[in-house]
C-alpha positions as CSV (number, residue, x, y, z in Angstrom):
1,M,-26.2,-18.7,-7.9
2,K,-24.6,-21.9,-9.1
3,K,-25.0,-20.8,-12.7
4,T,-23.2,-17.5,-11.9
5,V,-20.3,-19.4,-10.3
6,K,-19.9,-21.5,-13.4
7,N,-19.8,-18.5,-15.6
8,L,-17.3,-16.8,-13.4
9,C,-15.1,-19.9,-13.7
10,C,-15.3,-19.5,-17.5
11,V,-14.3,-15.8,-17.3
12,V,-11.3,-16.6,-15.1
13,S,-10.2,-19.5,-17.4
14,L,-10.3,-17.0,-20.3
15,L,-7.9,-14.8,-18.4
16,M,-5.4,-17.6,-17.8
17,S,-5.0,-21.3,-18.4
18,V,-4.6,-23.0,-15.0
19,S,-3.3,-26.4,-13.9
20,G,-1.4,-28.1,-11.0
21,Y,-1.4,-27.4,-7.3
22,A,-1.4,-24.1,-5.4
23,S,2.0,-22.4,-5.0
24,T,2.5,-19.9,-2.2
25,L,5.4,-17.9,-1.0
26,K,5.5,-19.8,2.3
27,P,4.6,-23.5,2.6
28,G,1.2,-23.8,4.3
29,V,0.6,-20.0,4.4
30,L,-1.4,-17.8,2.1
31,T,0.2,-14.3,2.2
32,I,-2.4,-11.6,1.6
33,G,-1.9,-7.9,0.6
34,S,-4.6,-5.7,2.0
35,D,-4.9,-2.0,2.8
36,L,-6.3,-2.2,6.4
37,T,-7.5,1.4,6.5
38,Y,-10.7,0.8,4.5
39,P,-13.6,-0.2,6.8
40,P,-15.9,-2.1,6.5
41,Y,-14.0,-4.1,3.9
42,N,-10.5,-4.0,5.4
43,Y,-9.4,-2.7,8.8
44,L,-7.8,-3.6,12.1
45,Q,-9.8,-4.6,15.1
46,N,-8.0,-5.4,18.3
47,N,-4.8,-5.4,16.2
48,K,-6.2,-8.1,13.9
49,P,-7.4,-7.9,10.3
50,A,-11.1,-7.5,10.1
51,G,-13.9,-6.8,7.6
52,F,-15.3,-8.4,4.5
53,D,-12.1,-9.4,2.8
54,A,-10.5,-10.7,6.0
55,E,-13.6,-12.9,6.6
56,M,-13.7,-14.1,3.0
57,M,-10.0,-15.0,3.0
58,T,-10.5,-16.9,6.2
59,L,-13.1,-19.0,4.4
60,L,-10.9,-19.6,1.4
61,S,-7.8,-20.3,3.3
62,A,-9.5,-22.8,5.5
63,S,-10.8,-24.6,2.4
64,L,-7.3,-24.7,1.0
65,Q,-5.9,-25.8,4.4
66,L,-3.6,-22.7,4.4
67,T,-3.0,-20.2,7.2
68,P,-3.9,-16.6,6.2
69,E,-1.2,-14.0,6.8
70,V,-2.1,-10.4,6.0
71,K,0.4,-7.8,5.1
72,D,-1.0,-4.3,5.6
73,T,-0.1,-2.4,2.5
74,R,-1.3,1.0,1.2
75,F,-3.7,0.7,-1.7
76,A,-1.5,2.3,-4.4
77,S,1.3,-0.3,-3.8
78,L,-0.9,-3.5,-3.8
79,I,-0.6,-4.5,-7.5
80,L,3.1,-3.7,-7.5
81,G,3.5,-5.9,-4.4
82,V,1.8,-9.0,-5.8
83,R,3.7,-8.7,-9.1
84,A,6.9,-8.4,-7.0
85,H,5.9,-11.5,-5.0
86,K,5.7,-9.7,-1.7
87,F,2.4,-11.5,-1.2
88,D,0.4,-14.3,-2.9
89,V,-2.9,-12.5,-3.4
90,V,-4.4,-9.1,-3.1
91,A,-7.7,-9.0,-1.2
92,S,-8.5,-5.3,-0.7
93,T,-11.7,-4.3,-2.5
94,L,-9.7,-4.1,-5.8
95,Y,-11.9,-3.0,-8.7
96,V,-11.6,-5.0,-11.9
97,T,-10.5,-2.8,-14.8
98,P,-9.0,-3.5,-18.2
99,E,-5.8,-1.7,-17.2
100,R,-5.4,-3.8,-14.0
101,A,-6.3,-7.0,-15.9
102,K,-3.2,-6.4,-18.0
103,Q,-1.0,-6.6,-14.9
104,V,-2.7,-9.3,-12.7
105,A,-5.0,-12.2,-13.0
106,F,-8.4,-11.6,-11.4
107,L,-10.9,-13.8,-9.6
108,P,-14.1,-11.6,-9.5
109,Y,-16.1,-12.1,-6.3
110,M,-18.2,-9.1,-5.4
111,K,-19.8,-5.9,-6.8
112,T,-20.3,-2.5,-5.2
113,G,-20.3,1.1,-6.4
114,G,-19.7,4.7,-5.2
115,S,-21.5,7.4,-3.2
116,F,-21.0,11.1,-2.7
117,I,-20.5,12.2,0.9
118,V,-21.0,15.8,2.0
119,L,-21.2,17.6,5.3
120,A,-24.5,17.0,7.1
121,G,-25.5,20.7,6.8
122,S,-24.5,21.1,3.2
123,E,-27.0,22.2,0.6
124,F,-24.8,20.7,-2.1
125,A,-26.3,17.3,-3.0
126,P,-24.7,15.9,-6.1
127,Q,-26.4,13.0,-7.8
128,T,-24.2,12.5,-10.8
129,P,-20.5,13.0,-11.6
130,E,-21.5,15.9,-13.9
131,A,-22.7,17.8,-10.8
132,L,-19.1,18.0,-9.5
133,C,-18.0,20.5,-12.1
134,G,-16.1,23.3,-10.4
135,K,-15.9,21.3,-7.1
136,R,-13.1,19.9,-5.0
137,V,-13.4,16.1,-4.5
138,S,-11.4,14.0,-2.0
139,S,-10.6,10.4,-2.8
140,I,-8.4,7.5,-1.6
141,K,-5.2,7.5,-3.7
142,G,-5.3,5.2,-6.7
143,G,-9.1,4.9,-6.7
144,A,-10.4,3.4,-10.1
145,W,-13.0,6.2,-10.3
146,I,-10.5,9.0,-10.5
147,A,-9.8,8.5,-14.2
148,R,-13.5,8.6,-14.9
149,L,-14.0,11.8,-12.9
150,N,-11.1,13.4,-14.8
151,K,-12.8,12.3,-18.1
152,V,-16.0,14.0,-17.1
153,S,-14.1,17.1,-16.1
154,A,-12.3,17.3,-19.4
155,G,-15.1,16.2,-21.7
156,Y,-18.1,17.7,-20.0
157,C,-17.3,20.4,-17.4
158,Q,-14.6,22.3,-19.3
159,S,-16.5,22.1,-22.7
160,K,-19.4,23.8,-21.0
161,G,-17.3,26.3,-19.1
162,L,-18.5,24.9,-15.7
163,G,-15.1,24.6,-14.1
164,T,-12.9,21.5,-13.6
165,I,-13.4,18.7,-11.1
166,T,-10.4,19.0,-8.8
167,V,-9.6,15.6,-7.3
168,Q,-7.4,15.5,-4.3
169,E,-6.0,12.1,-3.5
170,F,-5.1,10.9,0.0
171,P,-3.2,7.8,1.2
172,T,-6.2,6.5,3.2
173,S,-10.0,6.8,3.1
174,P,-10.1,8.4,6.7
175,E,-7.7,11.1,5.5
176,A,-10.0,11.8,2.5
177,T,-12.9,12.0,5.0
178,Q,-11.0,14.4,7.3
179,A,-10.3,16.7,4.3
180,L,-14.1,16.9,3.8
181,M,-14.8,17.6,7.5
182,S,-12.1,20.3,7.6
183,G,-13.6,22.1,4.6
184,A,-10.6,21.4,2.4
185,V,-12.9,19.8,-0.2
186,D,-16.6,20.1,-1.1
187,V,-17.4,16.4,-1.4
188,Q,-15.9,12.9,-1.0
189,Y,-16.2,10.1,-3.5
190,E,-16.2,6.8,-1.7
191,D,-17.4,3.2,-2.0
192,A,-21.0,2.9,-1.0
193,A,-20.5,0.6,2.0
194,V,-17.4,2.6,3.2
195,A,-19.4,5.8,2.8
196,Q,-22.2,4.5,5.1
197,A,-19.6,3.4,7.7
198,S,-18.0,6.8,7.6
199,V,-21.3,8.6,8.2
200,E,-21.9,6.3,11.2
201,K,-18.4,6.8,12.6
202,T,-18.6,10.5,12.5
203,G,-21.8,10.7,14.5
204,Q,-23.9,11.8,11.5
205,R,-21.7,14.9,10.9
206,L,-21.7,13.7,7.3
207,K,-24.4,12.5,5.0
208,I,-24.6,10.5,1.8
209,A,-25.9,12.9,-0.9
210,S,-26.3,10.6,-3.8
211,R,-29.4,8.4,-4.0
212,E,-28.2,5.9,-6.6
213,I,-24.9,3.9,-6.9
214,I,-22.3,5.8,-8.9
215,Y,-20.2,3.8,-11.3
216,P,-21.2,0.2,-10.4
217,V,-18.0,-1.9,-10.2
218,V,-16.9,-5.5,-9.9
219,V,-14.3,-6.4,-7.3
220,G,-11.7,-9.1,-7.6
221,L,-8.9,-10.9,-5.9
222,A,-5.6,-10.3,-7.8
223,V,-2.9,-12.9,-8.3
224,S,0.4,-12.7,-10.2
225,K,0.0,-13.8,-13.8
226,D,2.9,-16.2,-13.3
227,N,1.1,-18.1,-10.6
228,P,-1.8,-19.8,-12.4
229,Q,-1.7,-22.7,-9.9
230,L,-2.8,-20.5,-7.0
231,L,-5.5,-18.9,-9.1
232,A,-7.0,-22.3,-9.9
233,D,-7.1,-23.4,-6.3
234,L,-8.5,-20.1,-5.1
235,Q,-11.3,-20.5,-7.7
236,K,-12.1,-24.0,-6.5
237,A,-12.2,-22.9,-2.9
238,F,-14.4,-19.9,-3.8
239,T,-16.8,-22.2,-5.7
240,R,-17.0,-24.5,-2.6
241,K,-17.8,-21.6,-0.3
242,V,-20.6,-20.4,-2.6
243,S,-22.0,-23.9,-2.9
244,D,-22.1,-24.4,0.9
245,G,-23.9,-21.1,1.5
246,S,-21.2,-19.5,3.7
247,Y,-20.2,-16.9,1.0
248,G,-23.8,-15.9,0.5
249,A,-24.2,-15.3,4.2
250,L,-21.1,-13.0,4.1
251,L,-22.5,-11.0,1.1
252,Q,-25.8,-10.5,3.1
253,K,-23.9,-9.4,6.2
254,Y,-22.1,-6.6,4.3
255,N,-25.0,-5.6,2.0
256,V,-23.1,-6.3,-1.2
257,Q,-23.8,-8.6,-4.1
258,M,-22.1,-11.2,-6.3
259,P,-21.5,-10.1,-9.9
260,D,-23.0,-12.1,-12.8
261,D,-21.0,-13.1,-15.8
262,Q,-22.2,-10.2,-18.0
263,E,-21.1,-7.7,-15.3
264,V,-17.7,-9.3,-15.1
265,E,-17.2,-9.2,-18.9
266,R,-18.3,-5.6,-19.0
267,A,-15.8,-4.7,-16.1
268,L,-13.0,-6.4,-18.0
269,A,-14.0,-4.5,-21.2
270,G,-14.3,-1.2,-19.3
271,T,-17.9,-0.7,-20.2
272,L,-19.6,-1.3,-16.9
């Protein structure tokens, strides 16, 4: 674990040279952009932010002696928001991609992947993206996997005359799930942990069709490229929380993992 943290530090340092002290929008406050419609990672519980990212940012904020303040922001506006200085950092299950790395500085901290959800009584049980040819797929708006599904649709499905993959995007994950339950789409593509939570919340009216993780991804915090001081302090706080075991306990609680340096490099190169 310590070796992985060291390597992650190296990857972050390659993204941006860092020095000095943390700089936040409000003195003593860490303002966080997060889409609180995405359980179990980000959601509201008793009108307070909850989930993996909220717990992680509580750990990091305490280490930095800052008070966390979450701004509930829809996913498609998060990168725009941090670049416009509406908040200091994005903590919202943001997948690390080469395109996004051109816009923000990343601190990779977790890896997950996708699952296909279908109605519980459905005989359709896709295992790969290629199985979605000719199907309607719901997704949260701005999901990093959408471009990959469109590539499969154009490069595989259409060339074989199997029909296109029609991706319907929705502002929130629950809305994408509702589209599936109403029969407006055939399948929902969703993060694996979110998919499991959706199945449980709907009283088993849905099921996860895929047996393996689809498109494994690395997730990162995003900071404006013009705030290297904050990125450096967040990295130091993250390293401390890994070293004291508190971050490892959080990973175990949510059944996700920490990426190694090779996975981070592949995510940044778009080859994961």
